[in-house]
N, C-alpha and C positions, 0 to 999 in steps of 0.2 A: 447121221441123218436118217430119220425114221421113214420119211416119205419116199415113194417111188415115182412121184410126179411133181412138176413145178406147181406153185400155188396159183398162178393166174390162169394159164391156159392148159394146165395139166399135161405139159409136155413130159414124155418119159425121161427119167433121170437114170444115169448109170449108177450101178451099185458096186461096192467093193467085192471082188471075187466073182463078178458076173461073167458068165461065158457068153460069147458072141455079142460083145458090146456094140459092134458095128450095126447090128439090127436095131437096137434101142436108139443109137445115135442117128441112124438114117430115118427112123420114124419121127424123131424130134425135128430133124431138118425138113422133112416132108410137111409137117404141120406148120413150121415157121414159114416155109415157102407159100403156104396157103393164106396165112393171115397177114404177112407183111405187105403193106400197101394193097390190101385186098380189093379185088374187083369181082363182082358177081355178074353172071349173065342176066339174072332177073331176081326180083324179090317177090314175085307173084306166082311162082310155080310150086305145086305141092307134090308132084310125082317126078321121079327121076327121068330125065329126057333120054330118049334113045340116041345112041351115037355120041354120047358125051366124050370129049377128048380129055386126056390127062392134062391137068392144069386148069380146067374150067371149074368154076364154083357157082353155087346158087344159094340164096337165102331161102331156106325151106319155109314156104307159106303155110298157114294154118291148115290142118288136115293132111299132113304128110302121109303118103301112102307108099306101098311096096318097100324098097330098101330105106326110104326116108321116114317110114312110120316111127313115131315116137321122137322125132327130131325137129318138131316145129320150132321155127325161129333160129335154128342153128345154121351155121355155114356148112353146106355140103360140098365137098371138094372131090372131084374125080382124080384119082392118082393111078399110076401104073399098077398099083396093088388093089384097086377098087375104091369104094367110097370111104372117105374120112370125114368125120364131123367135128366141128369146133363149136363149143359152147361160147357164145359171145359174152364179153364183159362190158360193163358200163363204160361208155365213151368210145367204143370200137366204131370205126367208120368203114363203110363199104360202099363203093360206087357200083351202080348197076348199069350194064351196057345197054339194056333194052329201052330204058326210059331216060337215060342220061342224068339221073338223080343220084345224090349221095344219101345214104341212110346212116343214122347214128343210133347206137343202142343206148337206151336210157336206164338199163339195169333190169327192165322187165319186158321190153319189146323194141322193135325197130321203128324209128320215126324219120320223116324226111328231115334232112339237114336244113337249118334255117337259111343258109346261103344257097339259093337255087338259081338256075339259069335266068329266071324271070324276075328276080328280086330278092330282097331280104325279108324274112318272116319272123315274127314273134308271136307265139301262141297260135300258129297256123294262119295268122293274119299278115298280109303283105304290108310292110311298113315302108320300104323303099322299092320302087319299081324301075323300069327301064328309063334311061335318061331321055328327057324330052327336049324340045328346042329351047334355046337360051332365051332369056328375057332381055330385050333390047335396053340399052342404057337410056334414061330419060333425055330427051332433047327437045329444044324449042318450047313453044307454049308461052302464052303471055300471062297466064294466071298460075302461079306456083301450086296452089292448093289443088287445082284440077289435075295437073300433071302428077303430083304426089299421090293423089287418090288412084289414078290409073296405074301407076307403078306398083303401089301397094296391092291393088287388086290383082295384078299379074303375078306378083310374088305369092299371094295367098292361093291363087289358082294352081300354081306349080306345086306348092307344098301339099295341097289337097290331092293333086294328080299323083304325087309320089306316095301318098298315104301317110305322110308325116303328121298332118293334122286332119281332122275329120271334116267332111263336107257339111255345110250348114243346110 
């Protein structure tokens, strides 16, 4: 094997005849610990926060400074050995503690996940929102056409409120 790092996340690989393999192994485990089910404190911070604890991570916002300089868009993780940076891959998901959102990397940058606390989004347009009150079953009425129009109107209103169809 000619490579000294894995193909996806560039985790260090052990080499034949390598001395102190535990250092390489531990570095790989540290990076795996940071990216497996990743959670960031925030996705809008561009400078390393003071008092960061080992295990905390951030998505470095544009304009990274100090130790984060040159790491825009990367996952910055504080470890007992200092800052470690992970270059994200397309499809990587990271939840952010400060805003409760999940971010997905599209191969060039971080985007909000289409499934959000307030609904489902396509192209950043909410398609399905919070559940609204149920539409009552039709009952009574002496003229079927009037009752049918009222029911259809209620269904259309709900579909519009959910963003499934456009408002006229």
